[in-house]
TITOR-176847 format. One record per residue (C-alpha): x, y, z. Coordinates in steps of 0.1 Angstrom, whole numbers, plus 2048, in hexadecimal, padded with zeros to 3 digits. Layout:
TITOR-176847
XYZ ...
This chain:
TITOR-176847
31A6B2872 2F76B4870 2E36A388D 2C368F88B 2A668E8A7 2AE6928CA 2D16A18BD 2DE6808B1 2F967E896 2E867A875 2F0657867 2F2667844 31267984C 32465E85F 34664D854 34262984B 35460D83E 3465F082A 34C5CF839 35C5B681F 37159781A 39759C814 3BA58C81C 3C859983F 3EC596847 3F859986A 4195A6871 42D5B388C 4495CF888 46A5D389B 48A5E7898 4AB5D4895 4D05D6885 4DE5C5868 4F95AE871 50D591861 50256E869 52756386B 545578877 567572876 57657D898 59858D89C 5A55858C0 5C05928D3 5DC5778D6 5F15878EE 5F057B913 5E559392F 5D95B892A 5E75CE90E 5E15F2901 5D55F78DE 5ED60F8CD 5D86108AD 5B95FE89C 5AB60187A 58B616875 56A602877 55B5FC853 57E5FA843 5825E1824 5A45D1828 5B75B7816 5CA598822 5E85A4835 5DE5C783F 5E45D2863 5C65D5877 5D15DA89C 5F35E48AC 5F75DB8D1 6125E88EB 62F5D08EA 6475E0900 63D5CD91E 6435AA909 6645B78FE 66F5BB921 661598928 67758A90B 69459A918 69258E93B 68556992D 6A456A91A 6BB570937 6AA55394B 6AA53C92E 6CD54092B 6D553B950 6C051A953 6CD50C933 6F1511941 6E94FD961 6D84E394C 6F64DF938 70B4DF958 6F74C696A 6F64B0947 71C4AC948 7184A196F 6FD487966 71747994C 733478965 71D46797F 71244E965 73844995D 74144797F 727428985 737416968 75B41E970 75540E991 7433EE988 7583E796B 7793F6974 783401997 7703E69A8 77F3CA993 7A13D8996 79F3D89BC 7913B59BD 7AC3A99AA 7C73BB9BD 7B63AD9DE 7B53879CF 7DB38C9C4 7E03959E9 7D03789F4 7E43629DF 8053739E9 7FC371A0D 7F434CA09 8133469F9 827358A13 815343A2D 81F322A1B 84332DA1B 840337A41 836316A48 854305A32 86B31BA47 85E311A69 85B2EEA5E 8832EFA53 88C303A74 87E2EBA88 88E2CCA79 8AF2E4A7D 8A62E6A9F 8A32C4AA9 8C92BEA98 8D02DBAB0 8DB2F3A92 8C430CA9B 8B9319ABA 89731AACA 894340AC5 89333CA9F 87C322AA1 86533AAB4 86B354A9B 86233DA80 842333A91 83835AA96 84135FA70 826342A67 80D352A7F 813374A6E 80C368A4C 7F0354A54 7E1374A64 7EB387A45 7D6369A2F 7B8372A45 7BA397A41 7BD395A1C 7A137AA18 78A393A2F 7943B3A1A 78B39E9FC 767394A09 75F3B6A17 7653C49F4 74F3AA9E4 7353AA9FD 7333CEA0B 7493E89FA 73C3DF9D6 7163E49E3 71D4059F5 7314129D9 71740B9BE 6FC4169D3 7104389D9 71743E9B5 6F54349AB 6E344C9C3 6FD4669B9 6F3460994 6CD46299D 6D14809B1 6E5491994 6CD48597A 6AF49598E 6C04B3993 6C94B696D 6A44AD963 6974CB97A 6B34E2969 6A74D5947 6814DE94D 68B4FC95B 6A050693C 6814F8927 66850F93B 67C52B939 682528915 65E52090D 65554291F 66D55390A 6625458EC 63D54D8F4 64656F8FA 6595728DA 63A5628C9 62457A8DB 63559A8CF 62C58E8AD 60858F8B4 60C5B28C0 6045BE899 5E55AD88E 5E15AA869 5C459D852 5C057884C 5AA57F833 59A59A81B 57B5AE826 5695C483A 5735CD85F 55C5D887A 55F5E18A0 54A5CB8B5 5325D88CE 5425DD8F0 5345C1906 5245CE928 53F5C293B 55A5D4926 5665F892D 55A60490C 5605FF8E6 5835F68DA 5976158D3 5BD6218D3 5C56248F9 5AF60A906 5BA5E8917 5B35C6906 5B75A3913 5C0582905 5A45738ED 5905938EF 5825998CE 5915B78BC 5815B989C 5645A6888 56659F863 544597859 53858183D 52559A826 51457E812 502572831 4F3590841 4D159085B 4C05A5870 4BB59F894 49B5B08A6 48C5AB8C8 46B59E8C7 4545A58E5 44C5878FA 42458B8F2 42A5848CD 44856C8CC 43354C8CC 4255598AC 44455D89A 44F53E887 470534875 46E53B84E 454555854 45457183A 462591846 4635B4833 4835C783D 4865EC837 4A75FF835 4B262182F 4B561B809 498604805 4895E280D 48C5BE808 47D5A0811 48C58582D 484568840 485562867 4A354786B 4A1545890 48C54E8AF 49B54C8D0 48F5318EB 499546907 4A256E90C 4B8580921 4AC58E940 4965B293B 4A95D194B 4AB5F4947 4BC5F2925 49D5E0917 4835F7927 47B5D993D 46D5C591F 4715A2919 47D59E8F6 48757D8E2 4A35808C9 4975798A6 4AD576887 4A3580865 4B7570846 4BD58B82D 4C3582807 4E75857F9 4E85A97EA 4FF5C57E9 4FF5E1801 4F85D0820 50F5DB83D 50F5D3862 5005EC877 4E65F9861 4C25FE86E 4A65EC863 4815EA869 4745C6869 4505BE861 44A597868 42E58685A 41F572878 3FD567868 3E9569846 3C6566842 3B2562822 38E56F819 38357983A 36D592847 37E5B1853 3775D0864 38B5EF86D 39A5F288D 39061688C 36A60788E 36D5F38AD 3665FD8CF 36B5E78EE 3585E9910 35E5CF92C 3705B7915 3555B88FB 3565C78D7 33D5DA8C5 33B5EE8A7 32260889B 30D5FD87A 2FB611862 2DC602854 2CB61D83F 2C563D853 2CA62A874 2E8624889 2EB60589E 3035F68B7 30E5D28B0 3205B98C7 33C5A78AF 35258A8B7 3775958A8 39657D89E 3B8587895 3C55A988D 3E15BD87C 3D85DF88C 3C75EC86C 3AD5D1867 39D5B787E 38C598874 36959487E 35D573888 338579893 32159788F 3275A586F 32459984B 32E5A3828 3215C581D 3185D383F 3225F9844 333601864 33C623874 36062C876 35D646894 3486308AA 3526408CA 3416618C2 32064C8BA 3246398DC 3236598EF 3056668DC 2F164A8D7 2F36378F7 2D062B900 2C163C8E3 2AA6288CB 2C06298B0 2DB6128C1 2D85EE8C3 2EA5D38DB 2E85B28C5 2FF5968CE 30B5848AF 2F55698A3 2EF556882 2CF56687F 2D158B881 2B55A288F 2AC5C5884 2995CE8A3 2A35EB8B4 2A75F28D8 2866008EE 2886248F2 28F629917 28C64C918 
């Protein structure tokens, strides 16, 4: 490079750029993966933990009814055998107690409508018979006394007849008392005993029936679960393995243990694809829903739209390099060839400026929070303070300090070192009136 006076770089050899008006598009670029917006989850329906004996390869296209996963069923088969035995035992006990309930119920009706009535009628008959015997004894006593007055019988026979009357009267009272005890006490006592026995047997039967139902339910549930040990596709489509969650031991494969409701496979909807990227917290406020995004894949590029920006983020950690990022979804058009797991570079448009003055980023120098550039005016090189606006890392908007047609140096740092304090430099603040005055030579 040729040098001017005092060893300064010659202005004629400087690399320059002419300031002009143009459109400026500001974007951010992030890396992400293609995924489906809607995934049909294939879950395990078997209780507890079970071992995977076989699982279909990720990325396979299947038809409805095709086998996807086989789980170990030996433990469940043992449960079926065990529960079947207990179910038969408890059902037998329930049947026996049901017969006991029927007998106890009949015993109540039998006593109330049969044995009690028969006993009551017997005692009533005994009372009638005793009363008749008493009347007969009284008649015989009266006749014996009449005969004794005529001295046909002795006083001893009279005493015998009197004793017979007393005995007959006591027998009447006994029969009446027995009848009263039957109707007042015995009937109630027997009814209470039979009713209590019926309720007790009924409660026992209810417990036996519930136990039988529970054992049968356990057996039936095990029978139903063994059918779910072979998982088949309920629709046609692509199947993929889900990413292993952080709390899981690893991806699902043969020999791993899975639990109930764990997602075994995903069947993505290939007509609703998207890209998930993590936008840095410094730029996420500028990303708006429905913004345009250019998505570059291994075999081409396509245009998408921002469909969702997360309002909260997951805590940063070593797996995110301690950077806080917000999940952002980019909806892709329905085209053939998109598959979950594809890597993608996403360029999201966050601002568009039209007909603005722009300066190359390479022409800008920042010192103490202020921005400068080196302006070429004829054979002279002057420093100019400028006020900048938005930037896309290639060009930056100039708000003050330059005008259309100005030539700025593209290697300003070199001139900053060689022209510091030189008469060919100028420190001019942006103003509507531009001065051509140069700095006073301080040498």
